[in-house]
C-alpha positions as CSV (number, residue, x, y, z in Angstrom):
1,M,206.5,55.6,80.1
2,E,206.6,57.0,83.8
3,M,204.8,54.8,86.4
4,K,204.4,56.1,90.2
5,L,202.5,54.8,93.1
6,S,201.8,57.2,96.1
7,F,200.2,55.6,99.4
8,Y,197.6,57.9,101.0
9,G,195.9,55.5,103.5
10,A,195.6,51.9,104.6
11,V,199.6,51.8,105.3
12,R,200.6,50.5,108.5
13,N,196.8,50.7,109.6
14,V,193.6,49.1,108.5
15,T,191.6,51.8,107.0
16,G,191.3,55.0,105.0
17,S,192.3,53.0,101.9
18,K,193.7,55.4,99.1
19,H,196.5,54.5,96.5
20,L,197.3,57.2,93.7
21,L,198.9,55.7,90.5
22,E,200.3,58.0,87.9
23,I,200.9,56.7,84.5
24,D,202.5,59.8,82.9
25,D,200.1,62.4,83.2
26,K,197.1,60.4,84.2
27,R,196.2,60.0,87.6
28,I,194.0,57.1,89.2
29,L,192.8,56.7,92.6
30,I,192.3,53.5,93.9
31,D,189.8,53.7,96.7
32,C,188.9,56.6,98.8
33,G,188.3,55.3,102.3
34,F,187.1,56.7,105.6
35,Y,189.5,56.4,108.4
36,Q,187.8,54.6,111.4
37,E,190.6,54.3,113.9
38,H,190.1,56.7,116.7
39,D,193.8,58.4,116.5
40,L,193.5,58.7,112.7
41,K,190.1,60.2,112.3
42,G,191.2,63.6,112.1
43,R,192.6,62.8,108.5
44,N,188.8,62.7,107.4
45,Y,188.2,66.6,108.1
46,E,191.6,67.4,106.8
47,G,192.1,68.0,103.0
48,F,193.1,65.6,100.8
49,P,197.1,65.1,100.6
50,F,197.0,65.4,96.8
51,D,195.3,67.8,94.5
52,V,191.7,66.5,93.9
53,S,191.6,68.5,90.5
54,N,194.4,66.6,89.1
55,I,192.5,63.2,89.4
56,N,191.6,61.6,86.2
57,A,189.5,58.5,87.2
58,V,188.4,56.9,90.7
59,V,188.3,52.8,90.7
60,L,186.6,51.4,94.0
61,T,187.3,47.9,94.9
62,H,184.3,47.4,97.2
63,G,181.7,49.1,99.2
64,H,183.0,49.0,102.9
65,L,183.4,52.5,104.6
66,D,187.0,52.1,104.9
67,H,187.2,51.8,101.1
68,C,184.5,54.2,99.9
69,G,183.7,56.5,102.6
70,L,185.4,59.7,101.5
71,L,184.3,59.7,97.8
72,P,181.4,62.2,98.8
73,K,184.4,64.7,100.3
74,L,186.4,63.9,97.3
75,V,183.5,64.8,95.2
76,K,182.6,68.0,97.5
77,D,186.1,69.1,97.1
78,G,186.2,69.1,93.4
79,Y,186.3,65.7,91.5
80,E,184.0,65.3,88.6
81,G,185.3,62.5,86.9
82,P,184.0,59.0,86.8
83,I,184.1,56.5,89.9
84,Y,184.3,52.7,88.4
85,A,182.8,50.0,90.3
86,T,180.8,46.7,89.8
87,A,177.2,47.3,90.0
88,A,176.9,45.3,93.5
89,T,179.6,47.6,94.7
90,A,178.1,50.6,93.3
91,E,174.7,49.9,95.2
92,I,176.4,49.0,98.5
93,A,178.6,51.9,98.6
94,E,175.5,54.3,98.1
95,I,173.9,52.7,101.0
96,V,177.2,53.0,103.2
97,M,177.7,56.5,102.0
98,F,174.2,57.7,102.7
99,D,174.4,56.1,106.2
100,A,177.7,57.6,107.0
101,A,176.4,61.1,105.9
102,K,173.6,60.7,108.5
103,I,176.0,59.8,111.1
104,Q,178.2,63.0,110.2
105,E,175.4,65.2,110.5
106,E,174.0,64.0,113.7
107,D,177.7,63.7,115.3
108,A,178.7,67.2,114.3
109,F,175.2,68.6,115.9
110,W,175.6,66.8,119.2
111,K,179.4,67.6,119.5
112,K,178.6,71.4,118.8
113,K,175.8,71.1,121.7
114,R,178.1,69.2,123.8
115,H,181.2,71.7,123.4
116,D,179.0,74.8,123.8
117,K,177.7,73.4,127.2
118,E,181.4,72.4,128.1
119,G,183.0,75.7,127.0
120,K,185.1,73.9,124.3
121,V,185.9,74.4,120.7
122,S,186.7,71.5,118.1
123,K,189.9,72.0,116.1
124,Y,188.0,71.0,112.9
125,G,184.8,72.9,113.5
126,Y,181.4,71.7,113.5
127,D,180.5,71.1,109.7
128,P,180.0,67.3,108.8
129,V,183.0,65.7,106.8
130,F,180.0,65.5,104.0
131,T,176.3,65.6,103.5
132,K,173.7,63.8,101.9
133,E,173.6,66.2,99.2
134,D,177.5,65.4,98.8
135,V,176.5,61.7,98.3
136,E,173.7,62.5,96.0
137,K,176.4,64.3,93.7
138,C,178.7,61.5,94.3
139,I,176.5,58.7,93.0
140,T,175.8,60.3,89.9
141,L,179.5,60.0,88.9
142,F,179.2,55.9,89.2
143,V,180.1,53.9,86.2
144,K,178.8,50.5,87.2
145,E,178.1,48.5,83.8
146,H,181.3,46.0,84.1
147,N,181.3,42.4,84.4
148,Y,184.3,40.8,86.0
149,G,187.4,40.1,83.8
150,S,186.1,42.6,81.1
151,K,188.7,45.0,80.3
152,I,187.6,48.9,80.6
153,N,189.5,51.5,78.8
154,L,190.5,54.5,80.8
155,F,192.8,56.2,78.7
156,D,194.8,56.0,75.7
157,G,196.8,52.8,76.2
158,V,195.7,52.2,79.8
159,K,193.0,49.5,80.9
160,M,191.6,48.2,83.9
161,S,189.7,45.2,84.8
162,F,187.7,43.8,88.1
163,H,188.2,40.4,89.3
164,D,186.1,38.9,92.0
165,A,187.8,39.1,95.5
166,G,185.3,37.0,97.6
167,H,185.2,39.4,100.4
168,I,181.7,41.0,99.9
169,L,179.1,41.1,97.3
170,G,180.7,42.7,94.4
171,S,184.1,43.0,95.6
172,S,187.3,42.9,93.4
173,F,190.8,43.0,93.1
174,V,192.0,45.5,90.2
175,I,194.3,45.1,87.3
176,V,195.8,48.2,85.8
177,E,197.6,47.6,82.6
178,A,199.5,50.3,80.6
179,D,201.1,49.9,77.4
180,K,202.5,53.0,75.8
181,D,205.6,53.5,73.5
182,G,206.3,50.0,73.4
183,E,206.5,49.5,77.0
184,Q,204.1,47.6,78.9
185,K,203.5,47.4,82.7
186,S,200.9,45.9,84.8
187,I,199.9,46.5,88.7
188,L,197.4,44.6,90.9
189,F,195.5,45.9,94.0
190,S,194.2,43.6,96.0
191,G,191.4,45.5,98.0
192,D,190.4,43.3,100.3
193,I,190.5,39.4,99.7
194,G,187.8,37.1,101.0
195,R,188.1,33.4,102.2
196,N,187.4,30.2,100.5
197,D,184.3,28.0,101.2
198,V,182.2,30.7,102.9
199,P,178.5,30.9,102.4
200,I,177.0,32.8,99.5
201,L,180.1,34.1,97.7
202,R,182.2,32.5,95.3
203,D,186.1,32.0,96.2
204,P,188.3,34.7,95.4
205,E,190.0,34.4,91.8
206,K,193.5,33.4,91.9
207,A,195.9,36.5,91.2
208,P,197.6,36.4,87.8
209,N,201.2,37.3,87.0
210,V,201.5,41.1,87.2
211,D,204.8,43.4,87.3
212,Y,203.7,44.8,90.8
213,L,201.3,43.6,93.7
214,V,199.7,45.6,96.3
215,V,198.2,43.1,98.8
216,E,196.2,43.7,101.9
217,S,197.6,42.1,105.2
218,T,194.7,42.6,107.8
219,Y,195.3,39.2,109.1
220,G,198.9,38.5,107.7
221,N,200.2,37.3,110.7
222,R,197.0,35.0,111.9
223,I,195.3,32.0,111.0
224,H,191.6,32.0,111.3
225,K,189.7,28.9,113.0
226,P,187.9,26.7,110.5
227,N,184.7,27.8,109.7
228,G,182.9,24.5,108.9
229,F,181.5,24.0,112.5
230,I,179.5,27.5,112.3
231,P,176.0,25.6,111.8
232,K,176.8,23.3,114.6
233,I,177.4,25.7,117.2
234,L,174.7,28.0,115.8
235,T,172.4,25.1,116.3
236,K,173.4,24.5,119.8
237,I,173.2,28.1,121.0
238,V,169.6,28.7,119.3
239,N,168.2,25.4,120.8
240,A,169.6,26.2,124.3
241,A,167.8,29.7,123.9
242,I,164.7,28.1,122.8
243,R,164.5,25.9,125.9
244,T,164.8,28.9,128.3
245,N,162.2,30.8,126.2
246,G,165.0,33.3,125.8
247,K,166.0,35.9,123.1
248,I,169.4,35.8,121.1
249,I,170.6,39.2,120.4
250,I,173.0,39.4,117.8
251,P,175.2,42.6,117.4
252,S,176.0,42.7,113.4
253,F,177.6,44.4,110.7
254,A,175.1,45.3,107.7
255,I,177.1,44.1,105.0
256,E,177.8,40.4,104.8
257,R,177.7,39.3,108.1
258,S,174.0,39.9,108.6
259,Q,173.2,38.1,105.1
260,E,175.7,35.4,106.1
261,M,173.6,34.8,109.6
262,L,170.4,34.8,107.6
263,Y,171.8,32.4,105.6
264,H,173.0,29.8,108.0
265,L,169.5,30.4,110.1
266,S,167.2,29.7,107.2
267,A,169.1,26.4,106.3
268,L,168.7,25.3,110.1
269,L,165.1,26.2,110.1
270,E,164.7,24.3,106.5
271,E,166.7,21.4,107.7
272,Q,164.5,21.4,111.1
273,K,167.9,21.5,113.0
274,I,166.4,24.2,115.4
275,G,163.0,24.9,116.6
276,K,160.7,27.4,115.0
277,V,161.9,30.7,116.2
278,K,161.2,33.9,115.2
279,V,164.3,36.0,113.3
280,F,163.8,39.7,113.6
281,L,166.3,41.7,111.1
282,D,166.4,44.9,113.0
283,S,168.5,47.3,111.0
284,P,167.4,49.1,108.4
285,M,171.0,49.4,106.5
286,A,171.3,45.5,106.6
287,S,167.8,45.5,105.2
288,R,168.7,47.4,102.3
289,V,172.0,45.7,102.0
290,T,170.0,42.5,101.7
291,N,168.0,43.7,98.8
292,V,171.0,44.3,96.8
293,F,171.9,40.6,97.6
294,K,168.6,39.6,96.2
295,K,169.1,41.8,93.0
296,H,172.6,40.2,92.4
297,A,172.2,36.5,93.2
298,D,174.0,35.6,90.0
299,L,177.0,36.6,91.9
300,F,176.6,33.7,94.4
301,D,178.3,30.7,94.5
302,S,176.8,27.4,93.1
303,E,175.6,26.3,96.4
304,A,173.7,29.7,97.2
305,R,172.4,29.4,93.5
306,A,170.9,25.9,94.1
307,R,169.2,26.7,97.2
308,M,167.6,29.8,95.4
309,S,166.7,27.7,92.5
310,S,165.0,25.3,94.7
311,G,162.8,27.8,96.2
312,D,164.6,28.2,99.7
313,N,165.3,31.7,99.6
314,P,167.5,32.6,102.8
315,Y,166.4,36.3,102.9
316,D,162.8,35.4,102.4
317,F,161.7,32.7,104.9
318,N,158.5,32.1,106.9
319,Q,160.1,32.9,110.5
320,L,161.9,36.2,109.2
321,Q,160.5,39.5,109.8
322,V,162.2,42.5,108.7
323,V,161.6,45.4,110.9
324,G,161.1,48.8,109.4
325,S,160.6,51.9,111.7
326,A,162.0,52.6,115.3
327,K,158.4,51.9,116.6
328,E,158.2,48.7,115.0
329,S,161.4,47.8,116.7
330,K,160.3,48.9,120.1
331,T,157.4,46.4,119.8
332,I,160.0,43.3,120.0
333,N,160.0,44.0,123.5
334,D,156.5,42.8,123.4
335,Y,157.3,39.6,121.8
336,H,157.5,36.8,124.7
337,K,158.5,33.8,122.6
338,P,161.8,32.8,121.7
339,A,163.6,35.0,119.2
340,I,166.6,35.8,117.5
341,I,167.1,39.6,116.9
342,I,170.0,40.4,114.6
343,A,170.5,44.3,114.8
344,G,173.5,46.9,114.3
345,S,175.9,48.2,114.9
346,G,178.3,45.0,115.1
347,M,180.5,46.5,118.1
348,C,177.4,47.8,119.8
349,T,178.6,51.2,119.6
350,G,175.1,52.9,118.5
351,G,172.2,51.8,116.5
352,R,169.2,49.7,117.3
353,V,171.2,46.6,119.1
354,K,172.0,48.9,122.2
355,H,168.0,49.4,123.1
356,H,168.0,45.4,122.8
357,L,170.9,45.1,125.1
358,F,169.5,47.7,127.3
359,N,166.3,45.7,127.6
360,H,167.4,42.1,127.4
361,I,171.0,41.5,128.9
362,S,170.0,41.5,132.6
363,N,167.9,38.5,131.8
364,P,169.7,35.2,132.5
365,N,167.4,33.3,130.0
366,N,168.8,35.5,127.1
367,T,171.9,35.1,125.2
368,V,174.1,37.9,123.3
369,L,175.8,36.4,120.6
370,F,179.1,38.0,118.8
371,V,179.6,37.3,115.3
372,G,182.2,39.6,114.3
373,Y,185.5,41.4,115.7
374,Q,184.9,43.7,118.8
375,A,187.6,46.7,118.8
376,E,188.9,47.9,122.0
377,R,187.2,50.4,123.9
378,T,183.8,49.3,122.4
379,L,180.8,48.1,124.5
380,G,180.9,45.0,122.6
381,R,184.6,44.2,123.8
382,H,183.4,45.4,127.3
383,I,180.7,42.6,127.1
384,L,182.4,40.1,125.5
385,S,185.5,40.4,128.1
386,G,183.1,39.4,130.9
387,A,181.8,42.7,132.5
388,D,179.3,42.0,135.0
389,H,177.9,45.6,134.4
390,V,177.9,47.8,131.3
391,R,176.7,51.3,130.8
392,I,174.2,52.0,128.1
393,F,172.2,55.0,127.8
394,G,173.8,56.5,131.0
395,Q,172.8,53.8,133.1
396,N,174.8,51.0,134.5
397,I,173.5,47.7,133.5
398,E,173.8,44.2,135.0
399,V,175.1,41.6,132.6
400,L,173.2,38.4,133.4
401,A,172.6,37.0,129.9
402,R,174.9,34.3,128.3
403,I,177.8,35.4,126.2
404,E,178.7,33.8,123.4
405,K,181.3,34.0,120.4
406,L,181.0,32.6,117.1
407,N,184.3,32.4,115.6
408,G,185.4,31.8,112.2
409,M,183.2,34.5,110.3
410,S,185.7,36.6,109.4
411,A,185.5,38.1,105.6
412,H,189.3,38.8,105.4
413,A,191.7,36.2,104.0
414,D,194.1,35.0,107.0
415,K,197.9,34.5,106.2
416,R,197.6,31.0,104.6
417,E,194.7,32.1,102.7
418,L,196.6,35.1,101.4
419,L,199.3,33.0,100.2
420,S,196.8,30.7,98.6
421,W,195.5,33.4,96.5
422,M,198.9,34.4,95.4
423,D,199.7,30.8,94.2
424,G,198.3,31.9,90.8
425,I,201.4,34.2,90.2
426,T,204.0,32.1,88.6
427,V,206.6,34.8,87.8
428,A,207.8,36.9,90.6
429,P,206.6,40.5,90.7
430,K,209.2,43.1,90.5
431,K,208.1,44.2,93.7
432,V,204.9,43.4,96.5
433,F,203.7,46.2,98.5
434,I,202.3,45.2,101.7
435,V,199.4,47.6,102.8
436,H,196.0,47.5,104.7
437,G,197.2,45.8,108.1
438,E,198.4,46.9,111.5
439,E,202.1,47.4,111.5
440,S,203.0,44.3,113.1
441,S,200.8,42.3,110.8
442,S,202.1,44.0,107.4
443,E,205.7,43.6,108.8
444,S,205.3,39.8,109.6
445,F,203.5,39.1,106.1
446,A,206.1,41.1,104.3
447,K,208.8,39.0,106.0
448,Y,206.9,35.8,105.6
449,V,206.3,36.5,101.7
450,K,210.1,37.3,101.2
451,Y,210.9,34.0,103.0
452,N,208.5,31.8,101.6
453,N,207.9,33.1,98.0
454,K,211.6,34.7,97.4
455,W,209.7,37.6,96.4
456,E,210.7,41.4,96.9
457,T,208.4,43.1,99.6
458,Y,208.2,46.5,100.8
459,V,205.8,47.9,103.8
460,P,205.4,51.7,102.6
461,T,204.7,54.6,104.7
462,Y,201.7,57.4,104.8
463,E,202.2,59.8,101.6
464,E,205.2,57.9,100.4
465,T,206.0,57.9,96.7
466,V,207.6,55.2,94.7
467,V,208.7,55.2,91.1
468,L,207.6,51.6,89.2
């Protein structure tokens, strides 16, 4: 049996995840993610670095854009086979891909208009990477009746199984097992591994013994701050805003982070630790993802299920108003009582949060609360860095609101948590491939695993193929 592994994304960087596993004449693509780093976005427009027509199956670990975002392009370029995913992952991925298609189409339109005015020509043309029609075709290929732990026959002698990764709802690490001609080989793809003791989600399952391990390293060189203090800090920030009759603007990612914030806020309201403050969820995408959470409450941890059983629904409480249309969003400006506004995007690069910042960031009674990572050269990073003025919608706006940061809400396991996840492996893998991390993080984690676990580690490069 011949087994080869090729790395076509998320190597020495953190997006565009794509790993191609070949077992004799069968080819399995693990994830097909969108590149989000500015200097790598061109790869989204280019042809795939492998023959799409030769792919026999696609396996999706979870529904984040950097793991599912190029599936519509894969289908557009000719893929017609199955896409295996858990039901929650398939439903979240559908929301994410439709949102990405909308953004692609809008960006293509405005880019052409701007270039026509400036006399420029784009090297990639002005067609979107994919369209809504491509997404519609893509979602018909999803095969999503699979529970965690059940083995799925991909081909003769090749099985695959999903295991709870605890990263976002429905997320998985994937194990592929081949048993052919009396020879057995197994390989585990981590996807993204979550953290222990976070709200809503169950802890990640431990990694079992496998022959080969492909593991992420997003925070492979860092240790997160403890997350147990989050309710206490949130209570202090909310009550301070209530005392000044202010509004709290929370730029939040639509998947997981928004739902986690609702979970914390509903509990604080129920326990009367904060005053009766209105909570606006002003993100159509986050609202749709929240509906997926409601549908798949069986995936919650025991604490969250107990809250749901007691009638304390963190996604349906009296103070919550889910905002629909853009017109309804604008009416929040006319609400003159203390309020919490959760809106996208998480790094303030677009979406409704920019309008709320435009209208509220110059009021010293208000607060901007960051609950996620702010990348360099984003509006969110600029605000968080202490800028006294920011440019929004072409205007220089004075920053007078309080700026707060709630640490400890990362959905990625850190170095210590990744090592804990690997504790389930009692027999050294033949090789451990370190992926999905900035080069410094991947290299650091590879060295530490080699030192700590005495395992052979390797950080692959883009388009590299190894024989297993």
